[in-house]
Structures are given as C-alpha cells and as structure tokens.
C-alpha atoms as one frame of an Amber mdcrd trajectory, in Angstrom:
protein
  -5.368 -11.379 -21.437  -7.174  -9.098 -19.035  -5.455  -5.526 -17.839  -4.028
  -6.440 -14.388  -4.123  -4.149 -11.190  -2.267  -2.207  -8.621  -3.299  -2.033
  -4.915  -1.039   1.039  -3.402  -1.784   1.188   0.212   0.343   4.030   1.668
   0.204   5.301   5.780   2.377   6.516   8.602   4.767   3.190  10.126   2.539
   1.030  12.170  -1.114   2.235  10.623  -1.777  -1.279   9.445  -0.972  -1.440
   5.765   1.121  -4.644   5.991  -2.193  -6.546   8.207  -4.749  -4.796   5.460
  -2.173  -6.165   2.364  -2.053  -9.657   4.226  -5.884  -9.629   4.262  -6.602
  -8.469   0.702  -3.970 -10.603  -0.567  -5.905 -13.609   0.867  -9.211 -12.245
  -0.483  -8.113 -11.816  -3.610  -6.878 -15.613  -3.489 -10.170 -16.950  -2.289
 -12.420 -15.110  -5.101 -10.281 -16.658  -7.591  -8.615 -13.092  -8.888  -5.924
 -14.814 -10.314  -1.868 -14.141  -9.518  -1.485 -12.180  -7.027   2.131 -10.577
  -5.538   2.309  -9.061  -2.338   4.920  -5.706  -2.393   5.177  -5.684   1.557
   7.278  -2.376   2.075   9.582  -4.016   5.097  10.269  -7.071   2.840  10.779
  -5.107  -0.470  13.361  -2.947   1.392  15.182  -5.796   2.255  15.111  -7.592
  -0.974  15.190  -4.807  -3.354  16.549  -1.717  -1.857  19.348  -3.158   0.971
  21.564  -0.555  -0.554  19.742   2.930   0.104  19.256   5.008   3.189  16.163
   6.669   4.449  16.892  10.158   2.902  13.939  11.340   0.659  16.254  10.553
  -2.493  16.475   6.781  -1.121  12.949   6.506  -0.304  11.801   7.718  -3.739
  13.805   5.432  -5.321  12.839   2.630  -3.220   9.380   3.528  -4.039   9.978
   3.507  -7.775  11.607   0.156  -7.468   8.090  -1.513  -5.994   6.238   0.782
  -8.940   8.203  -1.166 -11.550   7.552  -4.645  -9.788   4.056  -3.604  -9.640
   3.634  -2.322 -13.120   5.480  -6.083 -14.488   2.735  -7.942 -12.488  -0.057
  -5.409 -13.609   1.235  -5.598 -17.010   0.851  -9.655 -17.184  -2.459  -9.718
 -15.823  -1.997 -10.159 -12.261  -2.553  -8.161  -9.097  -0.457  -6.155  -7.147
  -0.463  -5.150  -3.551   2.029  -2.831  -2.470   2.018  -1.804   1.164   5.237
   0.436   1.372   5.055   4.210   3.335   5.479   6.135   0.560   5.786   9.371
   2.634   6.054  11.744  -0.502   2.919  12.565  -2.846   5.239  13.198  -5.959
   6.519   9.732  -6.054   3.089   7.924  -5.470   1.735  10.252  -8.552   4.280
   9.083 -10.281   4.346   5.492  -9.807   0.236   5.953 -10.727   1.174   7.790
 -14.001   3.227   4.813 -14.536   1.071   2.043 -14.002  -2.582   3.125 -15.107
  -2.442   3.500 -18.693  -1.430  -0.458 -18.541  -3.787  -1.709 -16.135  -6.075
  -0.582 -12.909  -4.398   1.617 -10.350  -6.462   2.213  -6.481  -4.403   4.583
  -3.984  -5.414   3.433  -0.451  -4.822   5.807   2.351  -4.349   4.038   5.652
  -5.295   6.982   7.280  -4.717   5.680  10.968  -3.979   8.861  13.189  -0.117
   9.108  14.403  -1.064   9.039  18.114  -2.816   5.656  17.638   0.513   4.476
  15.274   2.546   5.616  17.863   0.408   3.341  20.699   0.910   0.320  18.638
   4.573   0.534  17.592   5.333  -2.815  17.378   9.024  -2.569  17.084   9.247
   0.417  18.805  11.045   2.584  16.555   8.653   5.453  17.282   9.885   5.198
  20.845  13.327   5.417  19.346  12.437   8.253  16.780  10.872  10.320  19.766
  14.267   9.241  22.140  16.510  11.114  19.087  17.770   7.430  17.883  16.755
   7.130  14.594  16.867   9.840  12.012  14.710  10.457   8.646  11.338   8.805
  11.002   8.373   9.232   8.931   5.405  11.333  11.029   8.463  12.118  13.409
  11.676  13.871  12.098  10.131  13.389   8.672   7.043  14.311   6.791   4.412
  12.528   5.591   2.169  13.743   3.133  -1.270  12.431   2.803  -2.951  11.439
  -0.524  -4.949  14.608  -1.453  -7.363  12.089  -3.522  -6.633   8.973  -2.251
  -9.621   6.293  -4.022 -10.174   4.631  -1.313  -9.726   5.926   2.766  -9.577
   3.295   6.020  -8.580   3.973   9.195  -7.870   0.687  11.328  -7.990   2.448
  14.430 -11.893   1.492  14.456 -12.103   0.095  11.205 -11.027  -3.986  10.671
  -9.206  -5.387   8.130 -12.004  -7.182   6.883 -13.874  -4.153   6.519 -11.143
  -2.195   4.970 -10.896  -5.443   2.882 -14.823  -5.019   1.625 -13.945  -1.120
   1.182 -11.679  -1.273  -1.548 -13.443  -4.495  -2.915 -16.202  -2.326  -3.754
 -14.244   0.277  -4.842 -12.317  -1.954  -7.132 -16.493  -3.426  -8.311 -17.566
  -0.124  -8.884 -14.065   0.591 -11.124 -14.511  -2.423 -13.256 -11.391  -4.060
 -11.662 -12.466  -6.720 -10.522 -12.974 -10.049 -12.854 -16.405 -11.408 -13.351
 -16.312 -14.550 -11.492 -15.009 -12.816  -8.245 -17.615  -9.976  -8.303 -20.525
 -12.843  -7.256 -18.876 -13.755  -4.164 -18.545  -9.573  -3.023 -19.751  -9.111
   0.623 -22.370  -6.460   0.708
C-alpha cells in the first residue's frame, strides 16, 4: 500500500484555512488521489474536543487529537487535510514528528495578515475579543507563533483558493507526494 499524506494548514482565525482546505479536498477528489479526510478546526473541536477550553494545554490536546486522526488516515494510505488554528509551534512540530515517519507531511502556513482576518471576522469573534468579551483569542489576547519553516506559504488576502491549491499541489508533486495518475492533470 502506498503511504498516505497529511496536509496541515495553520493560521489565524479567518485567515482562509477552511476555504482552502475545502478547495484542496475537492481538487484531490477531482484528481483521483484516493480517500480524503477533512479535519476542519471548527468541526473537529466540536466533535473530538468538546471537553476542552482554550488554554494552551487544552489547545495542544486538541491539536494532538487532530494529529492522531491524521496519523491514522495517513497510515492507511489516505490523505488527511487538517485546518486547525494550531497556534503553537511546539505541538505542530510534534504532530509532524508523529506523521512524517509513516507518510508525507506538508505544513501550509496561511499567512493572511491580522488586519485582513479582523476585517473578514465572519463570526464577530475578533470584535468580541477586542471588546474584552472573549478570553484566550488567538491573535488578540493569545499568541500565534508563525511556523519557522513551512513547506508552503499562502496569503489569502491576494491569493485565490485555486492558486493556493495549485501551489500546494506543485509542492506535493516536487516532493513525490502525489500519486502518478494525478500528476498528468496537475495545473501548471
């Protein structure tokens, strides 16, 4: 069985992670890349971690749970697309160390600037955090540690989901992480 791969998107709230993750899953399906599992941050927090709060310890546990699910998908030859905030470098590195020995791991930094994320604010969370109504909000009252060495960097303030997806696919192709049949359909 061919090893699987995890694509792990990280970035501030409202940076475009979920939009990009959904576009990537659609592209993988269109290309026939095999079983794909989406582990979106909002959904996984509700389903896998409803018992957790937003302290650093609880956030790390949540990211480890997502990492464990991605490890299982990758171990079984599938593609896991993860889109949590994952604000802390140490636990992101831990997840990479878990998965990389058994399959591919692609760290994508969705580097959309804070002011753009705040302007989007689809759930009104930044406004509530700025007003002091939300504690432990990443980017406002809690830190976000940008990755030191991401595999791919995209900024959705000027990069479309299609272009960002293309950049990720090109990285995966250069790294030998795409299955052969998909490579002939890769957009140039």
